[in-house]
N, C-alpha and C positions, 0 to 999 in steps of 0.2 A: 747765481754763478758770477764769477769775476773774470777779468781778462788776464789772469795770472796762472802760471804753471809751476808744478813741482816736477823737476826733470831728474830722472833716475838713470845713473850710468855706473855700472861696475867697472873696476880698473884692476889690472893684475899687480900693480905696485903702489904702495901708499905714498912714497915720496913723489912719484910721477903723477899720482892723482892730485896731490897738493899743488904741484907745478901746473897741471892742467887747470885746476880751479882758479889759481892765481892769474893765469893767462886770460881765461874767460872773463874774470872779474875786471881785469885791466882793460880788456877790449869792450867792456860794457855790454857783453852778451848775457851776463847773469849779474844779479845783485849780490848774491852770496852763495856759499856752499857749505854743507856739512859733510864730513867724511867719517864714515863708520868703518873701522878697521876689523880685520879678521872675520869676514863673512865666508861661508863655504858655499860655493856654487856647484851645482850638479846639472849637467846638460849633455846632450848628444851633439857631437861635431864630427862630420866626415865619417859617419858610421861607427863612432867610438864613444862610449860613455866616459865623460870626463868629470873629475872632482878637483876643483881648484880653490885655493885661498885667494880672496880678492878683497879690495876695499870698495865700499859703495859711496859714490858721490851723489848727494841730494842737492840739487840747485834750485834756486828760485829765480824766475824771470817772467817776462810778459809773453802772452801768446804770440804777439807780433814779432818777437825776436827768435821764436823757435826754429824757423827754417834756417836762418843764418847760424844759430847756435849748433844745430844738428850738423850742418855742413862743416863748421869749424872743428867740432869734436871728431868727426870722421877723418879730417886732415891730421889731427894730432894724436889720436888714439892708436895704440899698437895692434889692436885686434883687426882682423880682416873684415869682420862684421860686428861692430860694437853694438851693444844694447843701449839704445837711446829712447827712453819712453817719457813722453810729456803727459803728466796727470793734471787735470784741471783742479784748481783750488776753488771749492764751492763758496767758502766764506772765511772771514778772518778779520784781523785788526786793520781798519781802514788806514791808519797812520803807517802801518807796515807796508801796505800796498802802495801808498804814496811814495814811500822810500824806495821800493822796488822799481817803480816807474821812473823816478828820478835817476836812479843808479844805472838804468838800462837804456837811457836815451842815446841813440846813435850819434 
């Protein structure tokens, strides 16, 4: 197990997802983000089944930055209850992990 996370956050607008990822990178909360466009999300919200097109942001960061990252996403995200899921990274390229750590130093 490593001290790093993959953070999964759907967003309703690609351009705003890009802006969010840039802000979080600039603020050193994430090292980088990948944005997958044109996903379809199906969920129940306020007793209604919803089907929405979204963009998925996949971010890489340190476990130690997750609380601050989650707080900042909630401030900037348009959803009342955004999906913010941190998934532990079990293994990977040590040089990449060093880069993530350097990029996410407060």
